[in-house]
C-alpha positions, 0 to 999 in steps of 0.5 A, a space after each residue: 141714901 145708898 150709892 146705888 139709890 144716888 145713882 138711881 136717882 142720877 141717871 133719872 135726873 139726867 134722863 129728864 135734861 136730855 129729853 129737855 135737851 131733846 124737845 121731847 115732852 113726853 119724854 121728859 115728863 115720864 122720866 120726871 115722874 119715874 124720878 119723883 116715884 123713886 124719892 118717894 119710894 126711897 124716902 128720901 130726905 126732904 131737904 135732898 129732894 130740894 137739892 134735887 129739885 134745885 138742880 133740874 130748876 137750874 138746868 132748865 134756866 141754862 136752857 132758856 138762857 141757851 136759847 136766849 130767852 129769859 127766865 125771870 117767869 119763873 118762880 122759887 121753888 116752894 119747900 112747903 109740902 112733896 106735892 108741892 115741890 113736885 107739882 112747881 118742878 112740873 110747872 118748870 119742866 113743862 114751861 121750859 118746853 114749850 118756851 124753848 119750842 114757840 115761834 111766832 107761828 104757833 103762838 099764833 096758833 096756840 091762841 086760836 085754837 083756845 079762841 075757836 073752842 071758846 067761840 064753840 063751847 061758850 056754853 060749858 065749864 070753860 077753865 083755865 086749868 083746862 083750857 091750859 092744858 088743851 094746849 100742853 101749858 101751865 095754867 100761869 103762862 098760859 093765861 100771860 101769854 093769852 093776854 099777851 096776844 088777845 089784850 085782855 084777860 081769858 076770863 075777860 074773853 069769856 065772859 064778853 064771848 057770852 055775851 055777845 051770845 047772849 044778845 044774839 039771843 035776846 035779838 033772835 028768840 022768844 027765850 026768857 032772860 034766865 034761860 037765855 043766861 043758861 044757854 051762854 053758860 051762866 046759871 045765876 040769872 041776878 049775876 046774869 043781870 049785872 054782868 049784862 048790864 056793865 058791858 050793855 048798859 042796858 038790863 037783858 029785857 030793856 036790851 030786847 026792848 030796845 033791839 025790837 024798837 030798832 028793829 021796827 024802825 028799820 023795816 018802817 024806813 026800808 
């Protein structure tokens, strides 16, 4: 590549590293986007792009070590395609930013924010990618963080939340099982019945009947 191109690439790489050092997420990601746009515009050989990506990865690792943080969660860079490489570098940068800026207090804040969102939006499509984006973390790192803090997988927590809401609706409404399934964000009645029984030991209809009998007994005793 020409000297001017090499100089431009180095300058953009330096800007990404500077933004990382200053914990500036927006600037780091913007400069990284500019870096890859220049790479594509100048048609830089893929082997050279891999070297640039490795430099950025090594900088992230060094930055983590300087904050006394382990880097074992960072995986090897893929070399299959430009898209895979770019996405992997973006994930490195995002995870590095999230980790060097974390404290015990804001970990609690992150998980509380997601938990509250799930509790209020259990009927919608709650994907790992969307929830991770909401708290500015990569999906893989967010998934590990959620499980570590909550003691269960994100998907398990979402499913349990939906089942608990379904139990409430079965006890307090006359809605049919398929209507309740849809109301809690599960659109396959057969799957809903299956996971409900796995969680409670009863099919939705049996749970409603059992709850009705228990309520009647409670009223008689009172």
